[in-house]
C-alpha positions in Angstrom: -41.4 -63.0 13.2 -40.4 -59.6 14.5 -41.6 -57.8 17.0 -43.2 -54.5 16.0 -42.0 -52.4 18.6 -38.8 -53.5 18.3 -39.0 -52.8 14.5 -40.3 -49.3 15.5 -37.6 -48.8 17.5 -34.9 -50.0 15.1 -36.4 -47.5 12.5 -36.3 -44.7 14.8 -32.8 -45.1 16.0 -31.7 -46.1 12.0 -33.5 -42.8 11.1 -31.9 -40.8 13.8 -28.6 -41.9 12.9 -29.2 -41.0 9.1 -30.8 -37.2 10.5 -27.5 -36.8 12.3 -24.8 -37.9 9.1 -26.9 -35.5 7.0 -27.2 -32.6 9.8 -22.3 -33.5 10.1 -22.8 -33.7 6.1 -24.3 -29.8 5.9 -21.9 -28.9 8.8 -18.7 -30.2 7.3 -20.2 -28.5 3.9 -20.5 -24.9 5.6 -17.2 -25.6 7.6 -15.5 -25.5 3.8 -17.9 -22.7 2.2 -16.8 -20.5 5.1 -13.0 -21.1 5.0 -13.3 -20.5 1.3 -15.2 -17.0 1.8 -12.2 -16.3 4.2 -9.8 -16.9 1.9 -11.0 -14.8 -0.9 -11.5 -11.9 1.7 -7.9 -12.4 2.8 -6.6 -12.8 -0.8 -8.8 -9.4 -1.5 -7.9 -7.2 1.0 -3.9 -8.8 -0.2 -5.0 -7.1 -3.8 -5.9 -4.3 -2.7 -3.0 -3.3 -0.5 -0.7 -4.8 -3.5 -2.8 -2.4 -6.3 -2.6 0.8 -3.4 1.5 0.1 -2.6 1.9 0.4 -6.9 -0.1 3.6 -6.7 2.1 4.9 -4.2 5.4 3.9 -6.2 3.6 6.2 -8.8 3.3 9.6 -6.8 6.9 8.8 -5.8 8.0 8.7 -9.0 5.5 11.8 -10.1 7.1 13.5 -6.8 10.9 13.1 -8.0 9.9 14.4 -11.3 8.0 17.5 -9.8 10.8 18.4 -7.6 13.9 17.8 -10.5 11.1 20.0 -12.4 10.6 22.8 -9.7 14.3 22.8 -8.9 15.3 23.7 -13.0 12.8 25.9 -12.7 14.0 27.9 -9.6 18.2 27.7 -11.4 16.4 29.1 -14.5 14.8 31.8 -12.2 18.1 32.4 -10.8 19.9 32.5 -13.8 17.8 35.1 -14.8 17.6 37.1 -12.1 21.7 37.2 -11.9 21.7 38.4 -15.7 19.4 41.1 -14.7 21.4 41.9 -11.0 24.7 42.3 -13.9 22.6 43.7 -16.3 21.9 46.7 -14.0 25.4 46.9 -11.9 27.1 47.2 -15.7 24.4 49.4 -16.7 25.4 51.8 -13.9 29.1 51.2 -14.6 29.4 49.6 -11.3 33.0 47.5 -12.0 31.7 43.4 -10.8 34.7 42.8 -8.4 34.5 43.5 -4.4 30.8 44.4 -3.3 29.1 43.7 -6.3 30.8 40.2 -6.9 29.8 39.5 -3.1 26.1 41.1 -4.3 26.1 38.0 -7.5 27.4 35.5 -5.1 24.5 35.7 -2.9 21.9 35.6 -5.5 23.7 32.8 -7.2 23.6 31.1 -3.3 19.9 31.7 -3.1 19.2 30.5 -6.3 20.8 27.2 -5.7 19.5 27.2 -1.8 15.9 27.2 -3.5 17.1 24.9 -5.8 18.5 22.3 -3.6 15.1 23.5 -1.0 13.3 22.2 -3.8 14.7 18.8 -5.0 14.7 17.9 -1.6 11.1 18.6 -1.1 10.1 16.5 -4.5 12.8 13.5 -2.8 10.6 13.4 0.4 7.6 13.1 -0.7 8.8 10.5 -2.6 10.2 8.9 0.5 7.2 8.8 1.6 5.4 7.5 -0.8 7.9 4.6 -1.0 7.2 4.1 2.8 3.7 3.8 2.7 3.5 1.5 -0.4 6.5 -0.9 1.5 3.5 -0.6 5.0 1.2 -1.8 2.1 3.1 -4.7 0.9 3.8 -6.1 4.0 0.2 -5.7 5.1 -0.9 -7.5 1.4 1.7 -10.5 2.8 0.0 -10.7 5.9 -3.1 -11.2 4.8 -1.5 -13.5 2.0 0.1 -15.4 5.1 -3.5 -15.1 6.6 -5.2 -16.8 3.5 -2.9 -19.5 3.6 -3.0 -20.7 7.1 -7.0 -20.6 6.6 -7.4 -24.2 8.1 -11.1 -25.7 7.7 -10.4 -28.8 9.2 -11.2 -27.6 12.8 -14.5 -26.7 12.6 -14.7 -29.9 11.0 -13.4 -31.9 13.7 -15.8 -29.6 16.3 -19.0 -30.4 14.2 -18.3 -34.4 14.1 -17.4 -33.8 17.4 -20.9 -32.5 18.0 
């Protein structure tokens, strides 16, 4: 027959081994869940950065259009000023050569300078938005790489070793 003490000791050892295996299985499951959560977090952050980059590109296009519109407005305004100046000079009976011609040239140059300045400002703002968007795209690639590098096996090995 079997010794009752040996049976109890064997049963306790078997129960202890089963409990240890169950704890390891729970630890492995937790590691897998943690890894999946980290991957999801990184993918979410990447998506946020990609969306923000798309907004930056939209803003860049709007800045370019606004710069062009402002430059066109400045050219029209300069043309009107130039026409008013010519009309005033002609009403006074001024010959449009020499000094009055210089005056008209200066007015035209000032208008062109205003138009170029406004266009440049729009292009500069667009460039800033595109640089910001490129930075966000790079950040998104980093998060995607980080999501791909999440490896639950190290945590699982630690769980099994402990």
